[in-house]
GUTORTOR-454847 format. One line per 4 residues: number of its first residue (from 1); for each residue x, y, z of C-alpha. Coordinates in steps of 0.02 Angstrom, whole numbers, always signed. Layout:
NUM) X,Y,Z  ...
END
This chain:
1) +6185,+6844,+5179  +6105,+6721,+5273  +6072,+6545,+5271  +5949,+6473,+5190
5) +5851,+6340,+5290  +5845,+6176,+5247  +5725,+6044,+5204  +5710,+5978,+5336
9) +5678,+6117,+5446  +5557,+6197,+5300  +5458,+6033,+5337  +5465,+6043,+5513
13) +5404,+6222,+5493  +5256,+6160,+5389  +5188,+6027,+5521  +5201,+6140,+5661
17) +5330,+6013,+5719  +5495,+6139,+5764  +5558,+6204,+5940  +5485,+6408,+5984
21) +5669,+6451,+5950  +5673,+6374,+5768  +5530,+6443,+5738  +5544,+6586,+5762
25) +5709,+6621,+5689  +5639,+6532,+5528  +5488,+6634,+5538  +5609,+6768,+5545
29) +5707,+6709,+5387  +5577,+6670,+5284  +5504,+6860,+5268  +5658,+6901,+5197
33) +5710,+6761,+5054  +5633,+6721,+4907  +5731,+6570,+4902  +5669,+6482,+5057
37) +5470,+6551,+5013  +5468,+6465,+4867  +5519,+6335,+4935  +5403,+6316,+5087
41) +5273,+6355,+4955  +5307,+6225,+4843  +5315,+6110,+5008  +5153,+6167,+5036
45) +5061,+6116,+4890  +5129,+5959,+4891  +5083,+5924,+5060  +4913,+5981,+4999
49) +4920,+5871,+4839  +4963,+5716,+4958  +4825,+5750,+5065  +4697,+5763,+4906
53) +4700,+5586,+4878  +4606,+5444,+4888  +4642,+5331,+5027  +4563,+5153,+4990
57) +4487,+5105,+5169  +4546,+4892,+5175  +4423,+4755,+5141  +4302,+4697,+5301
61) +4385,+4524,+5279  +4568,+4583,+5278  +4525,+4667,+5394  +4450,+4517,+5507
65) +4604,+4422,+5448  +4747,+4517,+5514  +4640,+4553,+5698  +4608,+4362,+5709
69) +4789,+4327,+5650  +4870,+4447,+5789  +4776,+4438,+5922  +4846,+4352,+6080
73) +4813,+4164,+6084  +4647,+4141,+6215  +4744,+4035,+6314  +4927,+4102,+6355
77) +4943,+4201,+6526  +5012,+4385,+6503  +5194,+4323,+6598  +5168,+4162,+6475
81) +5177,+4287,+6316  +5328,+4380,+6390  +5404,+4249,+6440  +5395,+4195,+6259
85) +5429,+4369,+6207  +5603,+4337,+6304  +5656,+4168,+6249  +5617,+4243,+6064
89) +5737,+4381,+6102  +5882,+4271,+6186  +5885,+4145,+6026  +5908,+4273,+5881
93) +6033,+4363,+6010  +6127,+4198,+6000  +6104,+4152,+5821  +6178,+4320,+5775
97) +6308,+4296,+5905  +6351,+4128,+5823  +6371,+4205,+5636  +6448,+4336,+5688
101) +6581,+4238,+5768  +6564,+4114,+5602  +6593,+4265,+5476  +6755,+4325,+5553
105) +6900,+4199,+5485  +7074,+4204,+5581  +7192,+4308,+5454  +7306,+4201,+5373
109) +7505,+4220,+5384  +7574,+4237,+5187  +7768,+4211,+5167  +7830,+4414,+5145
113) +7920,+4358,+4956  +7757,+4280,+4886  +7647,+4435,+4915  +7779,+4531,+4880
117) +7803,+4451,+4717  +7592,+4452,+4676  +7595,+4652,+4711  +7750,+4682,+4571
121) +7686,+4527,+4474  +7674,+4637,+4290  +7832,+4731,+4349  +7951,+4730,+4205
125) +8161,+4706,+4246  +8251,+4854,+4322  +8067,+4900,+4441  +8082,+4947,+4616
129) +8079,+4755,+4735  +8134,+4711,+4890  +8219,+4584,+4854  +8271,+4591,+4672
133) +8336,+4405,+4653  +8121,+4366,+4677  +8079,+4470,+4503  +8212,+4433,+4381
137) +8181,+4263,+4237  +8338,+4130,+4322  +8402,+4060,+4146  +8531,+3948,+4118
141) +8637,+3981,+3998  +8732,+3824,+3905
END
């Protein structure tokens, strides 16, 4: 029994994006494997269905607004834009480091007895305990 091709390989085969050796292996496998051939046929049908869907064009005004919004400023040179990009990247890195260092809290030490009682707080008498005198209620009987 041969190993079946995964969906990523079948999709790449369908789009002719496989390396030559993988393409050859898939081409040799598909005629002898009904399951992989059926999956490839389903992927092909799905691809054709998606390509047949109508794609609405952007309205002219929206396209013009987007081009105007993202067009480079006319008064800035290439080096000024580059400097702004570098300054923005440095500010982002510094902000990330600042937030990251603020999130790290130093570990707080707790007494061992208190942490053991927290774990065994609902343990009945006679249960395992590191210090049994802490696990029992102390009652003064007079």
